[in-house]
C-alpha positions in Angstrom: 30.8 27.0 -3.2 29.2 26.4 0.4 26.3 24.4 0.4 23.8 23.8 3.3 20.7 21.2 2.0 17.8 21.4 4.6 15.4 19.4 2.2 16.3 15.1 1.4 15.6 16.0 -2.0 17.3 19.3 -2.7 20.1 17.4 -1.3 19.9 14.3 -3.8 19.9 16.7 -7.0 23.2 18.6 -5.1 24.9 15.1 -4.8 23.5 13.9 -9.0 24.9 17.3 -9.8 28.3 16.3 -8.7 28.0 18.7 -5.7 28.5 16.4 -2.9 31.8 17.9 -1.8 30.4 21.2 -1.5 28.0 20.6 0.6 28.4 21.8 4.5 25.6 20.9 6.0 22.4 18.5 5.9 18.8 17.8 7.2 18.5 15.3 10.0 16.0 13.2 7.5 18.9 13.5 4.5 20.3 10.2 3.6 20.8 10.0 0.4 23.1 9.3 -1.1 24.7 7.6 1.5 28.0 9.1 0.7 26.7 12.5 2.8 25.4 11.2 5.5 28.7 11.9 7.1 27.7 16.0 7.2 27.1 17.8 9.9 23.2 17.7 10.4 21.4 21.6 11.0 18.1 20.3 11.4 16.8 17.9 14.5 13.3 17.1 15.3 11.1 18.3 18.1 9.5 14.6 17.8 11.2 11.4 18.1 11.9 9.9 15.1 11.5 6.1 15.8 9.6 4.3 17.5 6.5 6.3 17.3 3.2 4.6 15.2 1.1 6.9 12.5 -1.5 8.0 15.8 1.9 8.8 17.9 3.1 10.8 15.7 -0.2 12.5 14.6 -1.0 13.4 18.1 2.4 15.3 19.4 2.4 17.5 15.8 -1.2 18.4 17.2 -0.3 19.5 20.2 2.5 20.9 18.9 1.3 22.9 16.4 -2.0 24.1 18.9 1.0 24.6 21.4 2.5 27.8 19.3 6.5 25.1 19.1 8.5 24.8 16.5 8.3 21.1 15.0 11.9 21.0 13.8 14.3 23.3 15.7 17.4 24.2 13.3 21.3 24.4 14.9 21.8 28.3 14.8 25.4 28.1 16.1 26.5 25.0 13.7 24.8 27.0 10.7 26.3 30.0 11.1 29.6 28.1 11.4 29.4 26.3 8.5 29.1 29.7 6.9 27.2 28.5 3.8 27.2 30.5 0.6 23.4 29.1 -0.7 21.2 28.2 1.8 18.3 25.5 0.0 14.7 25.6 1.9 11.5 24.7 1.0 7.4 26.5 1.9 5.5 24.1 1.2 5.1 21.4 4.3 5.6 22.4 7.7 5.6 19.4 9.3 8.4 18.3 6.5 11.2 21.0 7.5 11.9 24.1 9.1 10.2 27.2 8.5 11.5 29.9 6.2 10.6 32.4 9.1 13.4 30.0 11.4 16.0 30.5 8.4 15.9 33.9 8.1 15.7 34.3 12.2 19.3 32.2 12.0 21.3 34.2 9.3 20.1 37.2 10.4 23.1 37.9 12.2 26.0 35.8 10.1 28.5 38.8 8.7 27.7 37.7 4.8 24.0 36.2 4.3 23.6 33.5 2.3 21.7 32.9 -0.8 18.0 30.9 0.0 16.8 29.5 -2.8 13.0 28.4 -1.2 11.2 25.6 -3.4 7.2 24.8 -3.6 6.9 22.3 -5.7 3.3 21.4 -6.2 4.0 18.7 -9.5 6.3 16.5 -11.5 7.0 19.3 -13.7 7.8 21.9 -10.7 10.0 19.2 -9.4 12.3 19.4 -12.7 12.4 22.9 -12.9 13.5 22.9 -9.6 15.8 20.6 -10.7 17.1 23.5 -13.2 16.5 26.6 -10.5 19.0 24.4 -8.2 21.8 24.2 -11.1 21.5 27.9 -11.6 22.1 28.8 -8.4 25.0 25.8 -7.7 26.5 27.6 -10.4 26.3 24.2 -12.5 23.6 25.2 -14.6 24.4 23.4 -18.1 24.2 20.3 -15.6 21.3 21.1 -14.3 19.3 21.7 -17.9 20.8 18.5 -18.5 19.9 16.3 -15.0 16.8 18.0 -15.7 16.0 16.8 -19.7 17.5 13.3 -18.9 14.3 13.0 -16.3 11.8 14.9 -19.1 13.4 11.6 -21.1 12.1 8.6 -19.0 9.0 10.3 -18.9 8.4 10.2 -22.5 9.6 6.7 -22.3 6.7 5.8 -19.8 4.1 8.0 -21.8 5.1 6.2 -25.0 5.2 3.0 -23.1 1.4 2.9 -21.8 0.0 4.9 -24.8 -1.7 2.1 -26.5 -3.4 0.8 -23.1 -7.1 2.0 -22.9 -7.1 0.4 -19.1 -7.1 2.9 -16.5 -7.3 1.0 -12.9 -8.4 3.1 -10.0 -6.6 3.8 -7.8 -6.4 5.4 -4.1 -3.1 6.2 -2.2 -3.1 6.2 0.9 -0.9 9.2 2.6 -0.8 8.1 6.6 -2.6 5.4 8.6 -3.7 6.9 11.3 -5.8 9.0 10.8 -6.4 8.0 7.1 -5.1 10.7 4.4 -5.2 10.2 0.8 -2.1 11.5 -0.5 -2.2 14.8 -3.0 0.2 17.8 -4.4 1.9 15.6 -7.0 1.0 12.2 -6.3 -2.4 11.7 -8.3 -0.1 13.5 -10.9 2.4 10.6 -10.6 -0.9 8.0 -10.3 -2.2 9.2 -14.1 1.7 9.7 -15.8 1.8 5.9 -14.8 -1.9 5.0 -16.4 -3.6 5.1 -13.8 -6.3 7.6 -12.2 -6.6 8.5 -8.8 -10.3 8.3 -7.8 -9.9 10.2 -4.6 -7.7 12.9 -5.3 -6.7 15.6 -8.4 -3.2 16.2 -9.2 -1.7 19.6 -7.0 -4.3 19.4 -4.5 -3.6 18.8 -0.4 -3.5 15.8 1.2 -6.6 15.0 3.0 -8.4 13.3 5.6 -10.5 10.4 4.6 -12.7 7.8 6.0 -12.8 4.5 5.2 -16.3 4.4 3.8 -15.1 7.0 1.6 -12.3 4.3 -0.1 -14.9 1.7 -0.1 -16.8 3.8 -1.5 -14.6 4.6 -4.5 -14.0 1.2 -5.1 -10.5 1.1 -6.3 -8.8 -1.6 -8.5 -5.4 -0.8 -6.9 -4.8 0.3 -3.5 -1.6 2.3 -2.9 0.0 2.1 0.5 2.5 4.6 1.1 3.2 7.0 4.5 5.0 10.0 4.3 8.4 8.9 5.2 8.1 5.2 5.7 9.8 2.3 4.4 8.0 -0.9 2.7 9.1 -2.4 6.1 8.1 -0.2 8.5 4.7 0.4 6.5 4.1 -3.5 7.3 4.9 -3.8 10.6 2.2 -0.8 11.4 -0.2 -2.5 9.1 -0.4 -5.6 10.5 -1.1 -3.7 13.9 -3.7 -1.8 12.4 -5.4 -4.7 11.0 -6.0 -6.2 13.5 -8.9 -3.6 14.8 -11.3 -4.4 11.5 -13.3 -1.8 11.8 -10.3 0.8 10.5 -8.7 -1.0 8.1 -12.0 -3.5 6.5 -9.8 -5.1 3.5 -11.4 -7.5 1.8 -9.4 -10.5 0.4 -9.7 -8.7 -3.3 -8.7 -5.8 -1.9 -5.7 -7.3 0.1 -4.9 -9.2 -3.1 -4.3 -5.7 -5.1 -3.2 -3.3 -2.3 0.8 -3.0 -2.4 2.6 -1.0 0.1 5.4 1.2 -1.4 8.8 2.5 -0.8 7.3 6.4 0.3 10.5 8.0 1.6 12.8 6.8 -1.1 9.7 7.5 -4.4 6.5 9.9 -3.6 7.4 11.8 -0.2 10.1 13.9 -1.2 9.7 15.8 -4.3 13.0 14.8 -5.9 14.6 12.8 -9.1 13.2 9.6 -7.9 9.8 11.0 -8.1 10.4 9.3 -12.5 11.5 6.0 -9.9 8.3 6.0 -8.0 6.2 7.0 -11.6 8.2 4.1 -13.4 7.3 1.8 -10.6 3.8 3.0 -10.4 3.3 1.5 -14.3 4.6 -1.3 -13.2 2.2 -2.1 -10.4 -0.7 -1.0 -12.2 0.3 -2.5 -15.6 2.7 -5.5 -15.2 4.3 -7.8 -17.9 6.1 -11.2 -18.1 9.6 -8.6 -17.9 9.1 -6.5 -15.1 10.5 -7.8 -11.4 10.3 -5.2 -8.3 12.8 -6.0 -4.8 10.1 -6.1 -2.0 12.4 -3.0 -0.1 10.5 -0.9 -3.0 7.4 -2.1 -3.3 5.4 -5.3 -1.7 2.2 -6.7 -2.2 -0.3 -7.0 0.8 -2.4 -10.4 -0.8 -1.2 -13.7 -1.0 0.6 -13.7 -4.1 3.9 -11.7 -3.7 4.8 -9.7 -5.9 8.1 -10.7 -8.3 11.6 -9.8 -6.6 14.5 -8.6 -8.7 17.7 -11.0 -7.7 
């Protein structure tokens, strides 16, 4: 089957199902696993993807939306040349990927209409169920069910590890640095499953703008910084710049000691199998043991004492 995936999370599922060789196109954000990076890119952003800080990206997005322009350009001709039989798309966030109407416009003139599977998860279980849906659509139903069962088993393992722990740290998850957003959708559920309580968001709720006063009033025990699509290093670089303005980032030494920068691009932003890795990571951060080791490319403590690194 000829498959075009316009979502990084769906691309990861396709690869996990052993269908990487059947991919004929991906989006500009599809970078995992590395074996798919050579494939034709069917989508390009209208905003530069590198070199812009959070505030500049937000300004560009607002300007494009206000003027009625697209945030992404679908390479229609390249898509038609690829002749996909299955296209994986989404209708959850129009800031994150091409919209369904763009896709319909592109395939309207194709002599053979591909199947379009639109994903719209809002919870961790939705994400796991989407693995089954993708497997069914790609003709790998048994493999999809096996992968979904494996992911559920890992969730159960986290639950068993934490079931005797009564303390649930108060957590705030920041999804964007400027303006400040707290993470919604599946992230509050991830915190909950990892043995914490998200004090500014509920599972399934949308991300929203907050103020520093709201964050401080929530009195978090742990602050998690996870800008959408950012690596730990990119987050750290921008945060150091923002912290030069204490009116924007009023981090006390005590809160800084319990502030973690996490790899959002890999483990939190994308509703795919690696959300389970993110839950396991959060469980380690919120309830560490002497045997837990986390590489700083995955998570980094902002305070003076760095978290352990995997050799």
